[in-house]
Each structure stands twice: as C-alpha cells, then as structure tokens.
C-alpha positions in Angstrom: 185.0 37.3 182.9 181.6 38.9 181.7 181.6 40.5 178.8 178.8 43.4 179.9 180.6 43.8 182.6 183.8 44.5 180.6 181.6 46.1 178.0 180.6 48.8 180.9 183.4 49.3 182.5 185.2 50.0 178.9 182.3 52.9 177.9 183.0 54.9 181.1 186.4 54.7 179.8 185.4 56.0 176.5 183.4 58.5 178.3 185.9 60.1 180.7 188.9 59.9 179.2 188.2 59.4 175.4 185.8 61.9 176.0 183.1 59.9 173.5 180.0 61.2 172.5 177.2 60.1 174.3 176.0 58.7 171.3 179.2 56.8 170.6 178.8 55.3 173.7 175.5 54.1 172.7 177.0 52.4 169.6 179.4 50.8 171.7 176.2 49.7 174.2 174.0 48.7 171.2 176.7 46.6 169.1 178.3 44.2 172.1 174.8 43.4 173.2 173.8 42.3 169.8 177.2 40.1 169.6 176.4 39.0 173.2 172.9 38.0 171.8 173.6 36.5 168.5 176.6 34.1 168.8 175.0 33.3 172.9 178.6 34.4 174.5 178.8 36.1 178.3 182.3 35.3 179.2 185.2 37.3 177.7 187.2 34.1 177.4 184.3 32.2 174.8 185.5 35.2 172.6 187.4 33.8 169.4 188.1 34.5 165.6 185.5 31.9 164.1 182.1 33.3 166.2 183.7 36.9 165.4 183.4 35.8 162.0 180.1 34.0 162.8 178.7 37.0 163.4 179.5 39.3 161.0 178.4 36.6 158.1 175.0 36.1 159.7 174.6 39.9 160.3 175.2 40.1 156.2 173.5 37.0 155.7 170.1 36.8 157.7 169.9 40.8 158.7 170.9 42.2 155.6 173.9 45.2 156.9 175.1 47.5 154.6 178.5 47.7 153.9 178.8 50.6 156.3 176.7 48.5 159.0 179.2 46.5 158.7 182.5 48.8 159.1 180.6 50.9 162.1 180.2 47.1 163.8 183.4 45.5 163.3 185.5 49.1 164.0 183.1 49.4 167.5 184.2 45.7 168.4 188.1 46.2 167.4 188.4 49.1 169.1 187.0 47.7 172.5 188.6 43.7 172.1 191.9 46.0 172.0 190.6 48.0 174.9 190.4 44.7 176.9 193.9 42.7 176.0 195.5 46.1 176.6 193.9 45.7 180.1 194.7 42.3 180.5 191.5 41.0 180.3 191.7 39.0 176.9 195.2 37.3 175.3 195.8 38.7 172.0 195.6 38.8 169.5 192.5 41.3 168.5 189.9 38.6 167.1 188.7 40.9 164.7 192.0 41.3 162.7 191.6 38.5 160.3 187.8 39.6 159.6 187.8 41.3 155.9 185.9 44.6 155.4 183.3 45.0 152.3 184.1 47.8 150.4 181.8 50.7 152.0 179.2 51.9 149.0 179.6 55.4 148.0 176.5 57.3 147.4 175.2 60.8 146.1 174.1 62.4 149.4 170.4 63.3 148.9 169.2 67.0 148.3 166.5 69.0 147.3 166.5 71.1 145.0 166.3 75.4 144.6 162.5 75.2 144.4 161.6 72.8 146.7 163.8 74.5 149.5 161.8 77.7 148.7 158.8 76.1 148.3 159.0 74.6 151.7 160.5 77.6 153.7 157.0 79.3 151.7 154.7 76.5 153.1 155.9 76.8 156.5 155.3 80.5 156.3 151.6 80.0 154.7 150.6 77.0 157.5 147.2 78.0 159.2 149.7 77.9 162.4 148.4 78.9 166.5 150.2 81.2 167.0 152.6 84.1 165.0 154.9 82.6 167.4 155.2 78.8 165.6 155.0 80.5 162.0 158.3 82.3 163.1 159.9 79.8 165.3 159.0 76.8 162.5 160.2 78.9 159.6 163.9 80.3 161.5 164.1 76.3 162.3 164.3 75.1 158.7 165.6 78.3 157.5 168.2 77.7 160.1 169.2 74.7 158.3 168.9 75.5 154.8 170.9 78.5 155.0 173.3 77.2 157.6 173.7 73.5 157.2 173.6 72.5 161.2 173.2 69.2 161.6 169.9 68.2 163.4 171.1 68.3 167.3 173.5 71.0 166.8 170.8 73.0 166.0 168.5 71.7 169.3 171.9 72.4 171.1 171.8 76.3 170.1 171.4 79.2 173.3 170.3 82.5 172.7 174.1 83.3 173.0 175.3 80.9 170.1 173.3 83.4 167.5 174.9 86.5 167.2 173.3 88.5 164.5 175.1 91.5 165.3 177.8 90.4 163.7 175.9 87.1 161.6 177.2 84.1 163.3 176.3 81.2 164.3 178.5 79.3 167.4 178.2 75.5 167.1 179.5 74.6 170.7 180.6 71.3 170.3 179.1 69.5 167.4 180.6 66.2 166.2 183.9 64.7 166.9 183.7 67.8 170.0 184.8 70.5 167.5 183.6 74.4 168.0 183.0 76.1 164.7 181.4 79.6 163.5 178.7 79.1 160.8 178.7 82.5 159.1 174.5 84.2 158.2 173.4 85.3 155.5 171.4 88.0 154.9 168.2 86.5 154.5 168.5 83.9 157.4 168.9 87.1 159.3 165.5 88.7 158.5 163.9 85.3 159.6 165.6 85.2 162.5 165.2 88.1 164.3 161.6 88.0 163.1 161.6 84.8 165.7 163.3 86.8 168.3 161.0 89.6 168.4 158.2 86.4 168.8 160.5 84.9 171.3 160.9 88.5 173.4 156.7 89.0 173.4 156.4 85.6 174.7 159.0 86.3 177.4 161.1 82.9 176.6 164.1 83.1 179.1 165.3 79.9 179.0 169.1 79.4 177.5 168.1 77.9 174.5 167.5 79.7 171.6 164.8 77.6 169.9 162.0 77.2 172.2 158.7 75.5 173.5 155.5 77.2 172.4 153.5 76.3 176.0 157.0 76.6 178.4 159.5 78.2 178.7 162.3 75.8 178.1 164.1 74.0 174.6 162.3 73.0 171.6 162.4 68.9 171.8 163.7 66.4 169.5 160.2 65.0 169.7 158.6 68.1 169.1 160.9 68.6 166.1 160.5 65.0 165.1 156.6 65.8 165.1 157.2 69.4 163.2 158.7 67.5 160.4 156.7 64.7 159.8 153.8 67.4 160.0 155.6 69.3 157.3 156.2 66.7 155.0 152.4 65.8 155.0 151.4 69.5 154.4 154.4 69.8 151.7 153.8 66.8 149.6 158.1 67.1 150.0 160.6 63.9 151.0 162.7 65.5 153.0 164.6 64.6 156.5 167.1 67.1 158.5 169.8 65.9 156.7 168.8 66.2 153.4 168.1 69.5 154.6 171.8 69.3 155.6 172.6 68.0 152.0 171.0 71.1 150.5 172.9 73.6 152.1 176.4 71.8 151.1 174.8 71.7 147.2 172.8 75.0 147.1 176.6 76.8 148.6 178.4 74.9 145.8 176.0 76.2 142.7 176.2 79.6 144.4 179.8 79.6 143.9 180.9 78.4 147.5 184.6 77.1 146.9 185.6 73.6 148.5 187.9 74.6 151.3 185.1 77.0 152.8 182.0 74.8 152.6 184.2 72.2 154.2 184.7 74.9 157.2 181.1 75.6 157.5 179.8 72.0 157.6 182.0 71.0 160.2 184.6 68.2 158.0 187.2 66.9 159.9 188.5 65.7 156.4 187.6 67.9 153.1 187.2 64.4 151.4 184.0 64.4 153.1 183.0 67.4 151.5 184.1 66.6 148.1 180.9 64.1 147.5 178.7 66.9 146.9 180.9 68.0 143.6 179.6 65.2 142.1 175.9 65.8 143.7 176.0 69.2 142.0 175.3 68.8 138.4 174.7 72.4 138.0 178.8 73.6 139.6 180.4 70.5 137.0 178.2 71.8 134.1 179.6 75.4 134.7 183.1 73.7 135.3 183.1 71.6 131.7 182.2 75.0 129.9 186.4 75.8 130.9 187.6 72.9 128.3 189.6 74.5 126.1 188.5 72.9 123.0 184.9 74.5 124.0 184.1 76.9 121.7 
C-alpha cells in the first residue's frame, strides 16, 4: 500500500483521536515525505531495517542533522510504523526498533541580560512609531514575553478576555501539549498592558484577539510579529528571538528568587526537569547559593 496514503490516514487519526497539534501533524508529514524522497520508497512493503538505518545515516552524514533532529525524526517514524502495525498495514516488528539514537546535547539556553532586557523595552518605546497605538502595542508585546514568558503562538492566540488586569493574570488557552495555565501579571507589565488597552479602545478595535493590527480590526499576525522582531533587532542592535525572550523571563525570575516549582508552572512545563536547566544558566542564582557553604566564613 502507498505510504503517502497511510501517512494521510495516520495524520487524520492523530488529529481527531490523539488530539495532536497542527505543528505535530506538519512534522509527521514532513518527516515521512523526507524519508520517502531520500530512500525512494513508495509502498509500505518496501520499508525495512536497512533503509531505515540508511535514512538516519545519510541524515547525519549528508544533512548534518543535530541529535535533536535525529531523535525527532526517529520518534516520528516509530509512532507512524507502530500505527501501521496496529492497523495491519505492515508486519512487525517496528523497523525503527534497532536504530541506535545519539545522545542529546544539553546546551544552556540563550538569554538576554537584565540590562539588555531593559534597553530593548526602552528602544521599542522610544522608536519614532507611526502612531501611539503601535508604540504601546509593540512595547506590550515584548513586555509580555519578557515579564510573562509566553511562547510565540501563545501570545498571538491571546484573546481580549484572556488578559485580566483586575485579577492580574493571563489565561493561556491550550498552550503546548494542549494544556491551559494561568500566568500572574506583575505591576510593571500591568501598567504597560493598560496603556495599550487605552489606545486599543480609542481606535475602536473590537476583534476578539488581544493584540491587534493597526490597519485592520483583526489579530496581529505571525508575519507581522516576524517583521516587528527583525525591525527591532536591527534598530536596537540586540541579538534576540522570541524564544530567547522566554529564556530571559525564566532566568530573570530565578535571579529574583522565584522557586523552581512555581517557575515550572508559569512556563507550562510538563516535567520540572525541563525547568531545571535554567538553574545552570543563571550564574547569579548559583552564586547566591554557593555562599551557603557552611565553611564560607
């Protein structure tokens, strides 16, 4: 049976029964199509341990896959073939079972310093914007990333009712892993968001999205955010991306004395082990802890 047909059926199953996100479904299609193209296989009966090993070998040697890419592709094909076996579309065992995986590199997350974070917000605010609305909106966007640690898509999906300034909280609806969470708002962020909301109301923006377009009565787009980041990076001369701002939030929170459990909840991590990497990245936190050595007197 044709693999592409099975991939489509599997993705339908993953969407409607497993509840996988669109990003995960996109990855399933990409990895499967990459395997089909690289190995020249079209029928599920052609898949075997040899061409699976060849696929990963060529990925590492010809395409310079990182360990994380290797593992992601392996996990994707593994779950797809498991489904094929379960549905009686191919015989077991799973052809990925004997493929040895590389050790995942553990790198410290890149972040901005406290000084660069403050300078970034100052640059965004003082830039000669075309209107007061874009000044306050752009500052509110970067402040939300730095003061609340949201992921890129989580911010773009925020609705007007998700941001509760009265109770000082942001409701993140169906974040990564299809999980809801509530992130508290600090006073500084509340002030910035309030300035933006005043301008939003003045321009009579009534769309459900919290962050809106200047030109249209609709939500701020992924393309618009990408352009904003590129422009801000150029004028501020600060090397950053959205995920780097999320890392900045985490390390600054630890530097300020936040405990790892509370930070894990605010970040929306399923496993607290994911959060502990920020302990190693935050030298100020570690320096504060080393002074507790009993012989340090």
